[in-house]
C-alpha positions, 0 to 999 in steps of 0.5 A, a space after each residue: 476304822 474311819 470312813 475315809 480310811 475304809 473308802 481308801 481300803 475299798 478302792 485299794 482292794 478293787 485296784 489290787 484284785 482287779 475287781 471287774 463288776 459290782 457282783 465281784 465287789 459284792 462278794 469281796 465285801 462279804 469276806 473283807 471288812 470294806 465299805 458295801 456298794 452303796 456306801 462306796 457309790 455314795 462317797 464316790 458320788 457316782 452310781 457307775 462302777 466303771 467310774 469307781 474302778 477308774 478312781 481306784 486305778 488312779 489311787 
């Protein structure tokens, strides 16, 4: 799995599972092969999880 597809899968999981905050996302990372929180923040170029959630809803 390349980084782009992992990023897209991570955003899709946030959207489909309606992840509300970082704590929920961290729990999700433990159970699925998706990007960890620091990686998704780096790729998204934001530290704000609300912005990441908004990006996920627009995918």
